[in-house]
C-alpha positions as CSV (number, residue, x, y, z in Angstrom):
1,M,-15.7,-27.9,13.8
2,E,-14.4,-28.1,9.8
3,E,-18.3,-28.4,8.8
4,F,-19.2,-25.1,10.1
5,L,-16.3,-23.5,8.3
6,S,-16.9,-21.0,5.1
7,D,-16.2,-22.3,1.7
8,K,-15.1,-19.0,0.7
9,I,-13.1,-18.2,3.4
10,K,-11.2,-21.6,3.2
11,R,-10.2,-20.9,-0.1
12,I,-8.5,-17.3,1.4
13,K,-4.9,-18.2,1.5
14,P,-3.0,-16.6,4.8
15,S,-1.2,-13.2,4.1
16,G,2.5,-14.7,2.2
17,I,4.0,-11.7,4.2
18,R,2.7,-13.2,7.9
19,K,5.2,-16.5,7.6
20,F,8.5,-15.0,7.6
21,F,7.3,-12.6,10.3
22,E,6.6,-15.5,11.9
23,I,9.9,-16.9,11.4
24,A,12.1,-13.7,12.3
25,N,10.5,-13.7,15.5
26,E,11.7,-17.2,16.1
27,L,14.9,-16.9,15.7
28,D,17.6,-14.6,17.0
29,D,20.0,-11.9,15.6
30,V,17.1,-11.4,12.2
31,I,17.5,-8.0,10.9
32,S,14.1,-7.3,9.2
33,L,13.6,-5.7,5.9
34,G,10.4,-7.5,5.5
35,V,7.9,-4.9,7.4
36,G,6.1,-2.1,5.7
37,E,6.4,0.0,8.5
38,P,8.2,3.5,9.1
39,D,11.1,3.1,11.5
40,F,10.1,7.1,12.8
41,D,8.4,7.5,15.9
42,T,5.3,9.1,15.4
43,P,6.2,12.9,15.6
44,W,6.3,14.2,19.4
45,H,3.4,17.1,18.7
46,V,1.0,14.3,17.2
47,R,1.5,12.2,20.2
48,D,0.6,15.3,22.3
49,E,-2.6,16.1,21.0
50,G,-3.7,12.5,21.5
51,I,-2.7,12.4,24.9
52,Y,-4.1,16.2,25.6
53,S,-7.7,14.5,24.2
54,L,-7.3,12.1,26.8
55,Q,-6.4,13.9,29.6
56,Q,-9.4,16.4,28.4
57,G,-11.5,13.2,28.9
58,K,-12.2,12.8,24.7
59,T,-13.1,9.5,25.2
60,F,-16.6,9.0,23.5
61,Y,-18.0,8.3,20.1
62,T,-17.2,10.4,17.4
63,A,-20.0,10.4,14.8
64,N,-19.7,7.6,12.6
65,A,-18.1,9.1,9.7
66,G,-15.6,10.9,12.2
67,L,-15.0,14.3,13.8
68,M,-16.1,17.0,12.1
69,E,-13.1,18.7,12.3
70,L,-11.2,15.9,10.9
71,R,-13.3,15.2,8.2
72,Q,-12.9,19.1,7.4
73,E,-9.1,19.0,7.8
74,I,-8.9,15.7,5.2
75,C,-11.0,17.6,2.7
76,Q,-8.2,21.0,2.7
77,Y,-5.3,18.4,2.8
78,I,-6.7,16.8,-0.3
79,E,-7.3,20.1,-1.8
80,R,-4.1,21.4,-0.8
81,K,-2.4,18.8,-2.6
82,Q,-4.6,17.4,-5.0
83,E,-6.6,20.8,-6.3
84,V,-10.1,18.9,-6.0
85,H,-12.9,19.7,-3.8
86,Y,-14.7,17.7,-1.2
87,D,-17.5,18.0,0.8
88,P,-16.3,17.0,4.5
89,K,-20.3,16.8,5.2
90,S,-21.3,14.3,2.7
91,E,-18.1,13.0,1.4
92,V,-15.4,11.3,3.3
93,V,-15.0,8.8,6.3
94,V,-12.7,8.3,8.4
95,T,-11.7,4.5,8.7
96,I,-10.0,1.6,10.3
97,G,-6.6,2.0,8.2
98,G,-7.0,2.3,4.4
99,S,-7.4,-1.5,4.4
100,E,-11.4,-1.0,5.6
101,A,-11.3,1.9,3.0
102,I,-11.2,-0.8,0.7
103,D,-13.5,-3.5,1.8
104,I,-16.6,-1.2,2.8
105,A,-15.8,0.5,-1.2
106,L,-15.9,-2.6,-2.6
107,R,-18.9,-4.2,-0.7
108,A,-20.9,-0.9,-1.4
109,M,-20.4,-1.7,-4.9
110,L,-20.3,-5.2,-5.7
111,N,-23.1,-7.7,-6.9
112,P,-22.0,-11.6,-7.1
113,G,-20.1,-12.5,-10.4
114,D,-19.0,-8.5,-10.9
115,E,-15.2,-8.4,-11.9
116,V,-12.8,-6.1,-10.2
117,I,-9.5,-5.3,-12.2
118,Y,-6.4,-4.9,-10.1
119,T,-2.5,-4.7,-10.7
120,E,-0.2,-7.4,-9.6
121,P,2.0,-7.3,-8.1
122,C,0.0,-5.3,-5.3
123,Y,-1.2,-5.2,-1.8
124,V,-2.0,-8.4,-0.6
125,S,-5.1,-7.2,0.8
126,Y,-6.9,-6.6,-2.8
127,L,-7.6,-10.2,-4.1
128,P,-9.3,-11.3,-0.5
129,C,-11.2,-8.1,-0.5
130,I,-12.3,-9.1,-4.0
131,V,-13.4,-12.5,-2.9
132,L,-15.0,-11.6,0.7
133,S,-17.3,-9.3,-1.2
134,D,-18.5,-12.0,-4.0
135,G,-16.5,-10.1,-6.9
136,V,-14.4,-11.8,-9.7
137,P,-11.1,-10.6,-9.3
138,V,-9.3,-10.2,-12.6
139,A,-5.2,-9.5,-12.2
140,I,-3.0,-7.4,-15.2
141,P,0.4,-9.0,-14.4
142,L,2.6,-5.7,-14.5
143,K,6.0,-5.8,-16.0
144,A,9.4,-4.9,-14.4
145,S,10.5,-4.0,-18.1
146,N,7.7,-1.3,-18.3
147,Q,8.7,-0.1,-14.4
148,F,5.4,-1.9,-12.8
149,R,3.4,0.9,-15.0
150,L,-0.2,0.0,-16.1
151,T,-0.4,0.6,-19.6
152,A,-4.2,1.7,-21.4
153,Q,-3.7,-1.0,-23.6
154,E,-3.0,-3.6,-20.8
155,L,-6.4,-2.1,-19.1
156,E,-8.0,-2.2,-22.3
157,E,-7.4,-5.8,-23.2
158,A,-8.6,-7.2,-19.7
159,I,-12.2,-5.5,-19.1
160,T,-15.0,-7.3,-19.8
161,P,-19.0,-6.7,-20.0
162,K,-18.9,-7.9,-16.1
163,T,-16.2,-5.3,-15.5
164,K,-17.2,-2.8,-12.9
165,V,-14.3,-1.5,-10.5
166,V,-10.7,-0.8,-11.2
167,I,-8.4,-1.1,-8.1
168,L,-4.9,1.4,-8.6
169,S,-2.5,1.5,-6.4
170,F,0.3,4.2,-6.8
171,P,3.0,4.4,-5.6
172,N,3.0,1.1,-5.4
173,N,3.7,-2.0,-2.7
174,P,6.0,-3.7,-3.3
175,T,7.3,-2.5,-6.3
176,G,7.8,1.1,-5.5
177,A,6.0,1.8,-9.0
178,V,4.7,5.0,-10.0
179,M,1.9,6.5,-12.6
180,S,2.9,9.8,-14.3
181,R,-0.1,12.5,-15.4
182,K,0.2,11.1,-19.2
183,D,0.1,7.5,-17.8
184,L,-2.8,7.9,-15.7
185,E,-4.8,10.6,-18.4
186,A,-4.6,7.5,-21.0
187,I,-6.2,4.8,-18.6
188,S,-8.7,7.3,-17.8
189,E,-10.0,7.1,-21.4
190,V,-10.7,3.4,-21.1
191,I,-12.3,3.6,-17.8
192,K,-14.8,6.8,-19.2
193,R,-15.4,4.9,-22.1
194,H,-16.5,2.0,-20.3
195,N,-18.3,3.6,-17.7
196,L,-16.0,1.9,-15.0
197,V,-15.8,3.3,-11.2
198,V,-12.2,3.4,-9.9
199,I,-10.4,3.0,-6.3
200,S,-7.4,4.7,-6.0
201,D,-5.3,3.7,-3.2
202,E,-2.9,6.2,-2.3
203,I,-1.9,5.8,1.0
204,Y,2.0,6.6,-0.4
205,S,1.2,9.6,-2.0
206,E,3.6,11.3,-0.3
207,L,6.7,9.4,-0.3
208,T,7.7,10.0,-3.8
209,Y,11.3,11.1,-4.9
210,S,11.0,12.1,-8.8
211,E,10.7,15.7,-9.4
212,E,7.2,15.4,-11.2
213,R,4.6,15.6,-8.1
214,H,2.2,12.5,-7.1
215,V,-0.8,12.9,-9.1
216,S,-3.7,11.5,-8.4
217,I,-6.1,10.1,-10.7
218,V,-9.1,12.2,-9.4
219,E,-7.1,15.5,-10.9
220,I,-7.6,13.9,-14.3
221,D,-10.5,15.5,-15.7
222,G,-14.3,13.0,-15.8
223,M,-13.1,11.1,-12.8
224,R,-13.5,12.9,-9.3
225,E,-17.3,11.3,-9.9
226,R,-16.0,7.9,-10.6
227,T,-13.5,7.4,-8.3
228,V,-12.7,6.1,-4.6
229,L,-9.8,8.1,-3.2
230,I,-8.2,6.3,-0.5
231,N,-5.6,7.7,1.8
232,G,-4.3,7.5,5.7
233,F,-2.1,8.5,8.2
234,S,0.5,5.2,8.5
235,K,2.9,6.0,6.2
236,A,3.4,9.3,5.7
237,F,3.4,10.6,9.6
238,A,4.5,7.4,11.1
239,M,1.3,6.2,12.5
240,T,0.8,3.1,11.9
241,G,-0.3,1.8,15.3
242,W,-3.1,4.6,15.2
243,R,-4.7,2.6,12.7
244,M,-6.6,5.5,11.0
245,G,-7.3,6.0,6.9
246,Y,-10.2,7.6,4.9
247,A,-11.7,7.4,1.9
248,L,-13.7,10.3,-0.3
249,A,-16.1,9.6,-2.8
250,P,-19.4,11.0,-4.2
251,H,-21.8,11.0,-1.7
252,I,-24.2,8.4,-3.6
253,L,-21.5,6.2,-2.8
254,M,-19.9,7.5,0.1
255,Q,-24.0,6.9,1.7
256,Q,-23.7,3.4,1.6
257,M,-19.8,3.0,2.8
258,I,-21.3,4.9,5.6
259,K,-23.6,2.6,6.6
260,I,-21.5,-0.7,6.2
261,H,-18.7,1.7,8.2
262,Q,-21.6,2.3,10.8
263,F,-22.7,-1.4,11.5
264,T,-19.4,-3.0,11.9
265,I,-17.0,-0.7,13.1
266,M,-19.4,2.7,14.3
267,A,-16.4,5.0,14.3
268,A,-12.6,5.3,14.2
269,P,-10.7,5.4,17.7
270,T,-11.4,9.1,19.2
271,T,-7.9,9.8,20.2
272,S,-6.3,9.3,16.7
273,Q,-8.9,11.4,15.3
274,Y,-7.6,14.5,17.6
275,A,-4.3,13.1,16.6
276,G,-4.9,13.3,13.1
277,I,-6.0,16.6,13.2
278,D,-2.9,17.8,14.2
279,A,-1.2,15.6,11.8
280,L,-2.8,17.1,8.9
281,R,-2.4,20.7,10.4
282,N,1.3,20.9,11.0
283,C,3.2,18.0,9.8
284,D,4.7,19.0,6.6
285,E,8.1,19.4,7.8
286,D,8.3,15.9,9.6
287,V,7.2,14.6,6.3
288,S,9.7,16.3,4.3
289,E,12.7,15.4,6.9
290,M,11.1,11.4,6.7
291,R,11.0,11.4,2.6
292,E,14.5,12.7,2.5
293,S,15.7,10.3,4.7
294,Y,13.6,7.5,2.8
295,N,15.2,9.0,-0.6
296,Q,18.9,8.9,0.9
297,R,18.5,4.7,1.8
298,R,16.7,4.5,-1.8
299,R,19.8,5.6,-3.4
300,Y,22.2,3.5,-1.3
301,L,20.1,0.6,-1.7
302,L,19.6,1.0,-5.7
303,K,23.4,1.6,-5.6
304,E,24.0,-1.6,-3.8
305,M,21.8,-4.2,-6.0
306,E,24.0,-2.5,-8.6
307,R,27.2,-3.3,-7.3
308,L,25.7,-7.1,-6.2
309,G,24.6,-7.7,-9.8
310,L,20.9,-7.9,-8.8
311,P,18.7,-6.4,-11.6
312,C,16.5,-3.8,-10.0
313,F,14.4,-0.9,-11.9
314,E,14.1,2.4,-9.9
315,P,11.1,3.0,-8.0
316,F,10.1,6.8,-7.3
317,G,8.0,6.1,-4.7
318,A,6.9,4.1,-1.4
319,F,9.9,2.9,1.0
320,Y,10.9,-0.8,-1.2
321,I,12.7,-2.3,-4.0
322,F,12.0,-5.0,-5.9
323,P,15.4,-6.6,-6.9
324,N,14.9,-9.6,-9.7
325,I,16.7,-12.9,-7.4
326,S,15.7,-15.3,-10.8
327,E,19.5,-16.1,-11.7
328,F,20.0,-18.1,-8.4
329,G,17.5,-21.0,-10.2
330,M,15.3,-20.8,-7.0
331,T,11.7,-19.7,-6.3
332,S,11.2,-16.5,-4.4
333,E,10.4,-18.3,-1.5
334,E,12.9,-20.5,-1.2
335,F,15.7,-17.7,-1.5
336,A,13.5,-15.8,1.4
337,S,13.9,-19.0,3.6
338,R,17.5,-19.7,2.7
339,L,18.6,-15.7,3.3
340,I,16.8,-15.7,6.8
341,Q,18.3,-19.2,8.1
342,E,21.6,-18.8,6.9
343,E,22.1,-14.7,7.0
344,R,19.6,-14.0,9.8
345,V,17.7,-11.2,7.1
346,A,14.4,-11.8,6.6
347,V,13.1,-10.1,2.9
348,V,9.1,-11.0,1.6
349,P,9.3,-13.5,-1.5
350,G,7.5,-11.5,-4.6
351,N,5.0,-14.3,-4.8
352,A,3.3,-13.1,-1.4
353,F,2.3,-10.3,-3.8
354,G,0.9,-12.1,-6.9
355,D,2.1,-14.7,-9.1
356,C,3.6,-12.1,-11.4
357,G,6.2,-11.4,-8.4
358,E,7.9,-15.0,-8.5
359,G,11.3,-14.1,-9.3
360,F,11.6,-11.1,-7.5
361,V,11.7,-10.6,-3.6
362,R,10.4,-7.2,-1.4
363,I,13.0,-5.0,0.4
364,S,11.7,-1.9,2.7
365,Y,14.0,0.5,3.6
366,A,12.1,2.1,6.4
367,Y,14.9,1.3,8.5
368,S,18.4,3.2,9.8
369,L,21.1,2.9,7.4
370,S,23.0,1.5,9.8
371,S,20.6,-1.7,9.5
372,L,20.8,-1.5,6.0
373,K,24.4,-1.6,5.7
374,K,25.0,-4.3,8.1
375,A,21.9,-6.2,6.4
376,L,23.2,-5.8,2.9
377,E,27.1,-7.2,4.4
378,R,25.0,-10.5,4.8
379,L,23.0,-10.1,1.8
380,E,26.6,-10.1,0.1
381,R,27.8,-13.3,1.9
382,F,24.6,-15.2,1.0
383,I,25.0,-14.0,-3.2
384,V,28.9,-14.6,-3.0
385,R,27.5,-18.5,-1.3
386,L,24.8,-18.8,-3.9
387,R,26.5,-18.1,-6.8
388,Q,30.0,-20.4,-6.1
389,E,27.4,-23.0,-5.7
390,Q,26.6,-22.7,-9.0
391,E,29.8,-22.8,-10.0
392,D,30.8,-25.8,-8.3
393,T,27.3,-27.5,-9.9
394,K,28.5,-26.7,-13.5
């Protein structure tokens, strides 16, 4: 069958995260700090709404773009949070998670050879989605010394005459980095000057921990009309298994995105859509409680990293920390492999998120404090042993 395989697909590497999930599943007594999934159950009132829709026999296809009632709620939610208006009839599509939204946005815009700038470390789907859309990926490696934020100068230096799209992902997976309004205003000037389009993945928008609220790039003057805003229900509402995201974009672009969506997906799951309506209407208190719990865990892990002597900048978004483990003289993958084999703790090597993630590991704090404390005890034993090994070889 080898001769029948696509050359393009063969060149794409498998997800660097999945390897460690598979190892964790094969071993006993593993504490996994690698999954980017809330440990909270979907709030009961959201589940009830999904169950009720089934009881009422609401099991048929919806409109390709999604239930109008849900699209209206999405637009009201964005207007409430970002103070930006979208038309529910023509500027929003409900997708199978945020990943589908990224895919169809790229496919709707790219011609072969168009360049797409994205930042690393980043969510593992960006590079493959660019390649699958016949685009040319151009990575900007971000720096821990600048809290993994993108600067206007870095963006300017990466732009060529072939650049068409810039992908932004803040709050960021895997680093937890955020961008301030001032940061976004600076890069927006570059984007407008070069007439580029932005795909802004804001799936972690509700999970920020600084005093400044999350700011979307669509709030910056002149950016709404050149941005695809992507969000979803997985992270903020603890609805990963419901598989539902959404995208908002100007009508002329959204028409083409929906065309791809209707031929490949048809529509998002009907039950999930009814549950999503309730989530947007009634989950503010649930989200606030989950965010406070994440923040408590975040502060605990940061203190533990400092106590263990692992350099780690303070992340103000998502539910990850990204400590530097380069002192041990091994690759991120070697560190993660030994940690899971010797102490039964699973983390994700930083290079799974791009080459500039080498020397780091991603630790998720979407787990209970008791699980985190147990994992940190094991991590400490491991680090003490590694440092002793280094001393013995001197």
